[in-house]
N, C-alpha and C positions, 0 to 999 in steps of 0.2 A: 935263433931266432925266437920271440915270445909268440906266444898268440896274437895280439894287440895289433904288432909289426906285421908279421902277416897278412893279418885280415885289412890295414892299411895298405898292404901292396896292392890288395886282390882289388881292393876299391877303385885304385887309381887306374889297375888296366881295366877294371868295367866300365871306369869313365871316358878313356880315351875309346876304350870299344867303342861306346856308346857314338862320341865324337864322331869317329870313322862311318861309322853307318850311318851317325846323323848328315855327313857330306854325300856320300851315294842316295841317299835317301834322298835328300832335299836341292840337289844336283839342280834338278828338274825345275827348281820352283826359279833359278835364274838365266837358267837358257832354254828351255821348254820354246820359249814364243823368236825365239834368233834361231832356232834349228829348226825348225816346221816354217820359219820363211825366208829359211836358207839367206839369212843375212850373216851366218858364219854356220862354219863348218864341224860338224859334232865334235870332235877330236882336239879342235882348236877351243870351240865354247866350251869344252871342259877344263882345259888347261889353263883359259882366260879366267872360269870361275873357281879353281884351284887358289890361283895364285891374291886374286883379288879375297877372295875367303879367308886367306893368311895374314893378308894386310890390313884386313878391317877385324879380324881375331886379335891382334897383338895392340890394338892401338885403343880399347875401351875395356873394364872392369863393373862397370856399374849395373851390368844386367845381373852378373855372377854374383857380384854381394845381396842383388835380391833374393836371387835362388838359392844364395846360401844361409840367408835368417830371415825371411820372410815367412818361411813354412811353420818350422821349428827353430828354437834357438840351441845350436850346437851344442854349446857350452852347455846345458842344462841336461844332458840325454845321456845314462852311463854306456846306452848301448847304438848309442849314435853310427857306428863301422855296423855293425850288422844291418841295420835299417837301411844303409846304405847300398849296399851288397843286396837286399831285395828288391831296393828301387831301381837298380840300373839291370838287375837282372827283367825287370817285368819289363821295363822301359824299352831296353834290349830286344826282348823276343814280340812285343807288338809291332817294333817298327819292322822289322824281317819278314812278318807276317805278313802286313800291311804294304811292304814292299813286292814281297812274293805276288802279290796277288792286281798289283799293281795299284795302289788306292795310295793316292795324297794324303794320307793321312798326318797329325801334327805330332812330330817328335815332343815337341813343346809341351802339349796336350798329355804326352803319355807321361814325361820326366817328373810334371807336378804331379798327376794323380796318382805316378805311382809313390811319390815320395809322403805326399798324404794317405796313401794308404799304409802305409808301412809305418809311419809313428804313428799312426791312431791304434795300431794291429798292437806295432814292438813298444809302446809306449801309455798309449792311453791321450783320448779324448783331450786330458787338459793340457800336455806339451804340445798339441798341435795350434798353432795361431792362426785360428780361425781371419783374423782380421787381415791380415796381410797375405793370408789365403784367398782369399777370398780379393780381396784389390788383385790379386794377379789374374786369377778367373776372370774380372769383369775386361781387364786388360786385354784376353784372351778373346772375349766375346766381341767387346765392342770393336777390336782392330779388322774384324771382315766386313762389318759394318758399314764403317768409314770408307775402305778399300774400295771397295763397291760403289758407294757414293762418288767417291773423288774418281774413280774412274769413268762411271758413266758420264761426271761434266768434262775431263780431258779429253773423252771422245768426243762430246758434242762440241767442245770447243773448236775440236781439231775439225772436224765436220763443217762448222760454220767457216773455218778459214780457208781450207781451200776447198769448199764447193764448185770453185771456177775453174781448179785447175785438173788437169787431165789424171785418172787413178793410176795410169801409167807411171808416169812423171812424179804423181806422192809418191807412191811404194821403194819408185827409183834411191829416192833421195830419205824415206824414213828406214829403208836399208839398210843406209849407212849408218845412221845413226843410232840403230839397234845395238851397234855392236859398242860405242857407249853408255846404254843403256843397259845392257846387258852386264858391262863391267860395274856398273854404279850400284845396280840388281847384288853385284856377286859380294863388293865390298859390305852392301849394307849387312847382307846376310851373316857375315865375318863378325861383324858387329853387334848380333845379336843372338844368334844358335850358337856358336861358339864358346859362349862366356857362361850358357848354361854347363857343361862339362866340369867349366874352369869354376866356378860355383859350389858345384859338388865337391869336387878336391879338396877345396878350399873349408866347408863345412866337415870333409875329415879330416884336416889338419888342427880344425880348431878343439874339434872331437878327441882326441887321440892327443891333446894337449904340446903339440908341435909348435903350436904360435896361439895366442891369446885373441887374435882381430881377426878382420872376415879380408884384410887385406892380399891381394892374391899374388904369388910369389911369382916373380919372375921365369921359373923353371915352368909353375905351372900353365903362363899362358902359353909360353912357346911350344911345349910338348899337345897344350889341346889347341890350338893354332895347326903344329902342322900333324895332328893326327884327321881334323877336318879337313883342312887339303889334300891329304891323301887320300881320303876317302873323296873326295870329292873327283877327284882324279882320275876313280873306278867308275864312275859316272852311275845311274841309274836308269836307266832306257825303258821301263816299263812304264817309270812315273812318266818321263820325258812323252813318251809314247800319248799318255792320259791327256797331260795338262796340255799338250801341244796341239793335238788334231784332235780330242774326242770330245771336246766340252763346245767349242764352234769353228769354224776355218777362219786363220787367223790371217790379216797379213800385212805388212813390215806399220802401217800406220797404228791400228790395230796391236800390233806388237810392240810398238815404242810407246804406247799409252799407258799397258798396263804394265811393261817395266816399269815406267816413270813415275806410275801412280805404288806399285809395292814397294820400290827403292825409300820413297818418302812416308808412308807408313812405317816400312821397319824402322828407318832411322830416327822418325819423329820418337818413338816409342823407348828407340836405344837410348835416345836424350832422356827420356823419364826415366829412365834405369827397369821398364819394364819389359820383360819376356814375353814377346808375342810369338805366335805362330806365324815364322813365315811363309810356310807355304799355305795356312788359311787369308792369309794377306795378299799372295800373289793370285790365288784361285778365283779367289771374291773381286782380285781387279778383273782378271780375264772374264769375268761375267757380266760385271759390269760395263765394258767395252764392249762384249759381246750384243747385251741389251741394250747400250745405246744405236750401234750400230743396227740393226733389225731383230728386235726380240724375238720373233719366230725364231732366227736362226743360231742361236742357243739350243743344246741338246741339255735340257732340265733336269730329263731320265738318267744324264751322267753324274750333272752334277748335283741332284739330289739322292744320289749314290753316293758321293763326295761327303755331303753334308751330313747324311744318317754315319759318317766313320767318324766326324766331329764329334757330333752329338755323345756316341757310345765310346769313345776311346779314354774319357780318364774315370767312369765309372768302373769300366771293364778292368784298365791298370792297377785301380785302386784296390779293388779286391781280388787280382793275381797277385800283386807286390805283399796285400798282406796273408794272402796261402803261401806265397813263397817265405815269408820270414816265419811264419809259424813250421813249415815243412824241415828249414833248415837251421830254425834257434828256438823254437819252440818250446822244445825238450831239452836244452843244454841247461 
């Protein structure tokens, strides 16, 4: 086995490991509200999320093509496989650190920032597609703002529509509806997040000259979808606790509004082939819904800690990926 074949196998393994970790790291995105309101039992919610994640992952590839070709052109990188090893190690390390501390950081930010940092250090700034990178960053920044606004509007509409109904009756009805929105949100999560590992693997295949375009092979779709579904089935209980209970006290009508908002924003981005942070979209939706319920009900200190994690992720992982590249391949 030659060295390039060995490295591409390592890249594929790390990409699937990233997808697996992404699954349990981001499980909370889809099911935190339904678990916290007891619309679904935790294990049932996780299995539902795993199945819907898998379905969403195998049905779309637009985001994978964006990830694989917008930050850098894999066909023009002589050391593309080494760059991907540093990228994936950096993103995995950051995901595990933030999972350990229960911080709902963005796997998307971690991957995009790591890829940019590794390309910059490993190939030079001229190999980094700045316009494509900035377009992705714009989508990552705008999506939580849109989610906050949409969540606020949807919750205000629901408050107005059901103002004369008893809270008990309203919440009983929306507790059942949350099963549907949890399934939809899990599906949209798969349509966007699972595509990122697919894009990295396809990037590697083009770099290694196994194919000459960014079309995602069927085996890549199935393996990435399976890895994410398996990761989702493990669950991420620390982040579920943060998302479902520490931002504000969520009732079924709030959970429904947040889930619907998150799913809408994520799927809209998928249709535009834009990778977005499902964590950011759903957390911002919860913040928007909580603000509509009562501004003082939101625990803004916890929200601030989450925002700090959002802001620092890209620069930290970019530096980490660059350092890892130098340590692993700088002297080769």
